[in-house]
Residue, then its C-alpha position, 0 to 999 in steps of 0.5 A: m223707441a226703436s233700438p239704435t240704428n246706423i248712428a249708434t256708438d257705445r262711448i264718447g268723450d265729449w259732445m257738442l252741438l253746433p250750427t251746421g256748416t261750422v266746425p268745432p272751434i278747437a279740439a276736445r278734451f285732451q286734444a281728441p278729434w271731433n267726429k260729426i255723428f248727426e247732422t240736420p239743416d240747422l244743427s249738428l251733433w259732434a262727439s269726440p273719442p275717449a282719451d287715454q286720460w279721459k274715460g268718457w261716457p256710455v251713450q246710446h242712441a235711438e230713433d222713432d218717427h218723432f225723435h233721434a235721442w241720445l242717452i249720455g251717461d247711465l240710467a238706474a233700473d227703476s228709471p223711465c227710458i228717455g223715449e218714454v219721457l219724450h212722449q210723456p214729459s211728466a215722466a221726467a220727474r222719475l229719471n234716475g241716474y248719472f246722465i245728460a239726454l239729448a234729443y232732436e224732434k224731427a217735426s219742429h227741428r228743435w232740440h231738447v236737452i234734459t239734465n238729471r235731477f242734481g246736475t251730476v253731468h254738466a253741459y254749458h251753453a253759449p248763446r252768442s255762438s249757439r254752441t251747447g256741449s260738455y267741454y267748457p273750453a270749446v263751448a266757450a271759445g271766442a268769448s272774452e269778457l270775464d263775469w266778475q259777478g260770478l268770480a266774486g262767488f267763485f273766490r268768496m265761496g270756492f264755487f260759481p253761483g247758479t248757472r254762471t261761469y267765467f264768461k258773461d256769455v257762457g252758462i251752465l245747464p241747470m240741474a233737473s231741467w228740460i231745455t228746448l233750443d230753437a232751430e238756430g241752437k239758442i235757448d228757447k225754454v228752460q222748464r223744471y221738471w222736478h220740485w223740492h218737497h219735504d214730508p217728514q213721516p216719523r217712524p215708531s223707532l230709529q231702528q225701523t227708520a234705519e231699516a227702511f234706509g237699509e232696504i233702499f240703499h241695499q238695492v241701490m248699492d247691488e245695482a251699482t256693483d252688479e258688473g265690472r271691476i269695482a274701486l271702493p274708496i274708503s276713509g275714516g268717515l261714515d259715508s264710505r263705511s255705509t258702502v262697505v256695509a252694503m257690499a260685505r253683507p252676507a247676501r252680497r259679499d261673494a257677488v263682489q269680493s273678487r271684483t273689488w279693490s279698495y284704497s285710501y290715502g293720507y298725507t303721512d305713512d302712518s295716517v290715521e285715515t289709511r290706518i282706520s280704512r285698512r281695518i275696515a277693508r280687512t273686516a270686511g274681506f276687501p283687497f286693500e291699498a294704502f297711498t301716501i299723498q306726494p307732491y303731484l300738483f304742478d306735474r299734473l296741473t294741465d291734467i287737472l284743468e282738463w278734468t275740472e275745467g277750472f270750476q274747482d280750486i285744484t288743490q282740492c283734487r287730491q284724488t288725482f294722486v291715485r288716478d292712474h291706479i283707478a284706471q288700471k283696476a276699475d271700470v266703475l268707482i262707488g262714490g259716497l259723495w253727499g252722504d254726509v248732507w243727507h245724514d245730518q242737520m245743517g245747524l238749524l234743528d228745531r228752528p221755527p220757519m225763517a224769512n228768507a232775508e234772514l236765512a240768506p245771510l246766514i247761508l252766505k256766512k256758512m259758505e264763505k271761505r276764510g282767505h277770501p278778503w285778499l281775493i275780493t280786494h285785489l281781484i274782485s273790487p278793482n274789476l267789478g266796482s264793488d265786493g260782489r256780496a250784494p248780488l250774491l245775497e240777492h241770488i241766495h234770496d232768489v234760490l230760497d224763494r223757489l224753495d219756499d215749499i219747504k217750511e223747515p229751515d234746516f232742510k230748506v238750507k240742506a236743499f239750497k246746499t244741493e242746488e248750489w254747492s253740490f251742483r257747482w263744487s262737489i261735482p267738478p272734482v268728480r271728473v277726476f274720478h270720471s277720467a279713470a273709471l265711470p263714478r257711481l254716485v250712490f247718495y245721489d240716486t232718486r230712490l235714496t233721496d226720495f227716502f230722506l225727503t220723508v225722514p225728519t231731520r231729527e232722525v238723521a241729525d248728528r249722523q245718528m240714523q246712519i250710525e244705527y244702520i251701521k251698527r244694525f247690519s255690521p256691528q264688526l265695522a261699527r266697532i271701528t274707529w270713527q276718525v272725527y271722534d277717534a272712537n267707535l260707534y259705540w263709544y263716541r257719544y263719550f268724546n267730552t266725558l269719558l274719552l276726554p283724558k285719552r284726547a288730552w294724553k294724545k295731544f301732549r305726546r304730539i307736542v313732546r314729540g314735535e309732531k306735525v299734523i298734515q291736514r290740507n293738500w296744499e300743505v303737501q303740494f306747495l310746501s314739501s320741498e324747495r322745488e314745490k315752493q319755487q313751482l308755486k312762485d313760477h306759476l304766480l310770478s313769471p313774466g308774461l302771465r295773464l294773471h298780472h293784467y288783473v293783480e300787480r305782480n309786486v302784490i302777489e310777491t308780498l303775498l307769497h312771501r308772507f305765505l312761504t315764510m310763516p312758521a305755520p301758514d294757516g287755512a286762510i292764506g292757504y285758501t288764498v293762494s290756492m284760489l289765486l293759483s287756480f285762477a292763474a292757471w286756468l287763465e294759462w290753460l285757456k290761452a294755450k287752447 
């Protein structure tokens, strides 16, 4: 396709496609204005500028005799361009990047929307109003009937299943799909352009598998860090450590060192996570900053909803605490999200093929959150007329049916988890990062994922191939403690033998000193002081809240009293309160639109 013409722009905040002659029903994210950037007799494309609290997407526009096309986001170096895909649809399977694409077909007056393989850029569609776009409240404006079956999944698992959203009449566009809209803006066809497969190809040794991984991983990381100021989050785990290994290797360090700012955060000043992260950064030679997370939730509640659109437990977005620092220091952020899934097993290693009817309840059991029964009893059952479990199991079964080319149960669960958990739970909080810098999610790069489709599960189980990679390319970083085992990568295997006395001594010392270990963000955001406790009460008990249309105020009072007076609230009731607050805050946020 030709170079961008007079409609070209370099960055947008959000986009929306709606019938010509109508205007966006509400302002864009963070109250940004909408501007019409392209019009046809039937549908018009609108875009908003980036806002102070929303980085937005890079966008490219191109035109030829057949199409107008917009690439919103980022394509990897090995990806075909959108023009090639539009003229040769089979090339869509090779698309690689953090993007969504729009195209207007001149001859047929149809619009096309192409989502990336793992759906890392979200968009929504409302058939009744013929709106499609990236900002849920604007697409859903006017919808009123809550999807209680979708909410049953949200409360039970922490995310909406499939393409469901809060409203029955609004859905999310599926991943790896080519969606065609008719002239009226309604979905005419949804075609999947990439399908799962699993072709294990054992290599002669684990070392050779790790070297093969390293060759691809280094190429992906080099491209991701090719330009701009880089934010590099580091934790006590192995996924971020792998990104550090790739950036700190001798062939790469000089190219990125002056542009890299690394950081970590923990819940206390002496956090084990930040202590390990500081050592990793120092060993790699990267500037480092440690943060101790303080109460921020109620001060940033509206911002979090603008970023996540309510599709996440709002206490899970702890990156909010460092969001402004990222915005000041970085243009891109290197994310290790989903590395742990590719680099491990799902708990079904060496199991023979299983019927989907047997696998579905096992998957649901793994995904269900402790603390969901209260939400089901008081919110779902009265409004849905059931607990919603049977339709959810049916949905899981249907997804598994689409994955039947995968024979190994463990990898089938991994594919399912990517289709559902990653798409609907992991991606919304990435938008907190996106509000500050463009995220580069390296473990979603299709060159890496295609590699993992060929690796036998036994070679990645228990992180052994990832550990071999780190030991092979940076023995110094391998000698630093792995937080989950409190041992380095040469000694972690002795966790339950030689290291047992050390663990027992540390536990005894914590008990004697009366040390409280904070492990969850809601402990900081809800229980740090009387101010946070009162804020929590206000957001759940204040008169006039829409939440009280669905669950009685006195029932919530009883729950909160139990939560706030327990000597040490456990994760189950913490989840219940967090999700109830998420729903209550979403209702008020949407009402304010």
